[in-house]
C-alpha positions as CSV (number, residue, x, y, z in Angstrom):
1,M,14.6,-1.0,-12.6
2,F,13.3,1.5,-10.4
3,K,10.2,1.7,-11.4
4,D,8.3,0.3,-8.7
5,Y,9.0,3.3,-6.4
6,P,8.1,6.6,-6.2
7,D,9.9,9.5,-8.3
8,V,11.1,11.2,-4.7
9,V,11.7,8.4,-2.2
10,T,12.7,8.1,1.5
11,V,15.8,7.3,2.8
12,E,14.5,3.6,3.7
13,H,13.5,3.6,-0.1
14,L,16.5,3.8,-1.5
15,Q,18.2,1.6,1.0
16,E,16.0,-1.7,-0.5
17,M,16.3,0.1,-4.1
18,L,20.6,0.3,-3.0
19,G,21.2,-3.0,-1.5
20,I,22.2,-1.1,1.6
21,C,22.8,0.3,5.4
22,R,20.9,3.1,6.6
23,K,24.0,4.7,7.8
24,N,25.6,4.3,4.2
25,A,21.5,5.6,3.1
26,Y,23.0,9.1,4.5
27,L,26.3,8.6,3.4
28,L,25.2,9.6,0.4
29,V,23.5,11.3,0.5
30,K,25.8,13.8,3.1
31,Q,28.5,13.4,0.1
32,N,25.5,14.7,-2.5
33,K,26.6,11.6,-4.4
34,I,22.9,11.4,-4.0
35,H,20.6,14.1,-4.2
36,S,17.7,15.1,-1.3
37,A,15.9,18.6,-1.0
């Protein structure tokens, strides 16, 4: 499904992958629903 994306993605990639806005992408990271390094 996400084979065209690298193993580690940027917020911009996350937005594209999930079809969400920047605010929601950062919210997912902040809520630990998406793991970040």
